[in-house]
N, C-alpha and C positions, 0 to 999 in steps of 0.2 A: 685852947691849949696851944702852947708855942710848939712849932714843928721842930723835930730833932734834926740837927745838921747832918748832912751826908758825910761819912768818913772820908778823909782825904786820900787814904790809901785803899788798896784792894784787900786788906786783911779782914777776914771774917771774925767778928767779936766772939770771945769765948763765952760759953753759957754762964749764967749767974751762979748756978749750983753745980759744983764739981761732983763727979761720980768716980767710981773706982776703976773705970776702964782705962787701959793705957792710951795715952794721947801722943799724937805727933807733935814734935816741937813746933814753935810758931812758924806760920807761913812767911815767906820772904815778902817784904813790901816792895812792890814794883810799880812804876808809873803805868797808867792805863794802857797806852799803846804798846809798851814793852811787854806787859803781861799778856795782852792779846796775841802778840807775835810769838811769845813763848808757848802759849797753848796751841797755836797752830803748828809750830815746829814740832812739838811733842806729838800731836795728833798725826802729823805726816810720818814721823818715824814709826808709829804704831800701825798706820794704814799701809806702810811700805812692807812691814814684816808679816802682816796678817790681812786676810780679806776684810773689807770694811764692816761687814755684818758681825764679825767676831770681836770687834773692838767696842767697848762700852765707855760711857762717860766716866765711870768709876776708874777704868783703866787709865784714861787721859788724866784725871785728877791725881791719881796716885803717882804717875810718871812725872807730872809737873810739880809734885809736892804741894798740891793745892787741895781744896775741898770741892765736892760736887756742887754745892750752892755757889761757890765762886765761879766755876765753869759756866753755870747757868747765868750768872750775872753778866758775863761777857757774850754768851751765846744763848739768848733767851729761847731760841728755837730748838735748843737741845742738840743732840748728836747730828741731826740732819744739817743744821746750819753750820756746825763746826766742820762737818765733812765737806760741805760745799766750799767753805772758806779755805780749807786745806787743799782741796782739789784745785781751786783757782790759783793758789800759790804755786802748786806743783806745775800747773799748766803754764804759768808765766815763766817758771824756771826752764821748763822744757823748750818753750818757744825761744828763750834767750840762747839756747844751744843751737839754733838753726843758723846762727851767724856764719857766713861764708868767709874763710880767710882770703886775704888779698893775693897771697903768693900761691904758686903752683898751677898745674894744668887743671882743666875742668874736672877730670876724674879724681885728681888728688884733692881738690877742694871739696868735692862731694864725699870723698872718703873721710875727710876731717869732720864734716857735719855728722856723718853716720857714727863716727867714734864718739862724739858728744851725745848722740841719741842713745847709743847702747850703754854708755856710762850711766845715763839717767835710768834706763830700763833695769840695769843691774842694781842700782841703788833702791829702786822702789818695788821691784820684784812682785810680791803677792798683790799689792794694791794695784799695780799696773795691770796685771792679769785680770783681776776682778773688774776693773774699770772697762777695759776694752771688750771683754766678753759680755758685758751688759747684764751679768747675772747677779749683781749685788742688790740686796734688798733696799739699799739706800739710794739706788739709781732713780732719778727723776728727770723731767724734761729739762730742768736747769743744769743738772750734772751732764746730761747728754749734750746740751748746748755748749758747755765748757769744752768738752772733748772735740766737738765740731769746730770750735774756734781754733783749736790747736791745728786741726787738719787744714783749715783754710789758711792759717798762717804758713804752714808748710807748703801749701800750693803757691801762695804769693812769693815766698822766698825762692822756691825752685824756679818759677818762671822768671823772676828777677835775675837769678843766677844764669839763666839761659839767655838773658838779654831780650826778653819778650815783654812788650808793653800791653798788647792786646792779643790774648790767646784765642784761637778758634776752638770750636767744639772738640775736634779730634785731639789737638794738643792738650787741651784741658783734661780730656778723658785719659790721655796717656799719663799725665802727672798724677791725677787722682788714683788711677789704677796702681801705679808704682808705689804710692804712699800706702795703699792697702796691702801690697806685697810686703813692704817693710814691716807693717804692723803684724801681719800674719807670721812672718819670719821671726820676729822678736818673741811672739808667744810660743812658737814651736821651740825656739832656743831655750826659753825658760822651762817649758814642759819636759824637755829632754835633758835637763840638768846641766845646761850650758856646756855640753860635751864638745860641740864644735867650737874651735877657737874663734873668738869674735873677729879677728882680723880676716879669717877666711870667709866668714859670713858677710862681713862688710864688703870685701872684694866681689863676692858673688852678687850682692845687691847692686853694686856699681855696674857690673856686667849686665845684670837684669835690666837696668834702666837703659843702657845702650842698645841692648837687643830689642826691647819693647819700642824704643824710639825708631830703630831701623824698620821694624814691622809696620809701625804707624806711618813712617815716611813713604812707604810704598803706596799709601792711600791719601796722603795729605801733603800738598806742596809746602805749607808753612813748616810742618815738622821736618820735612826733608831739608829745607833751607837752614833751620836751626841746627839740625844734626850735622850738616856739612860744616857750619861755622865752628861747632864744638870740636869736630874731628880735626879741623885745621889747627886748632890751638893745642891739640894733643901732641903734635910733633910728628915728623915723618918716620921716626923709629918705633912708634907705637904699633905693635903687631896687631892688636885688636882693631885699631883704627884702620890699618891697611886692609884687613879682611872686610870690614864694613864698607870701606870705599869701593872695593870690588863689587860687593853686593849692590850698592846704590847706583853704580855706574854701568852695570851690565845691561845689555839691550833687552 
């Protein structure tokens, strides 16, 4: 028997025998890559508004104006594969927001990066919370690895921002610890209904980094050198910089 050709579009053929149940109008015909990207975009919106375990494939299919079999056609692994694809897309988007602007003092540049970060947190809300807390039923070693990739990217970008090529263990610990503080602060901000203005939270985190760097500098010459260079770029009128200079240079 001659094999039936594969349909050129992603439209699911209608059943041969019609019944009396109401039917959705025909699915839009989209090229393969465009349909896949659309399903991921729809899934991201749903995962952003609800914890991942509360989102079903039927929810994704309905929001995408597609059918459940069509979703499986693109994601044979079901919801888990779709979730991982959506998570990877979100991770790539978040990483892209780590770009440091060329203009401004170091603290102004760091503030700009945090503005982008919190804009992402606000957009993805429930999904972000479920992801970082590790309580989602769809969490796996692969999803954890995706999150770790984002943290490593944040570490690399921060060290590059500080002008560091080879970071010692204490400086690396400082940056990793500050990234954890940012994550914890973002979760608290969401839990408390975003009552604290994001600009105040951002400025507090910038000060946290400076204070943590000052504490680390007391025990690590590399961090002390990096911090001194950063403070020099802040300008002589920076009150916070002046206070830290006094701490770092006292006998």
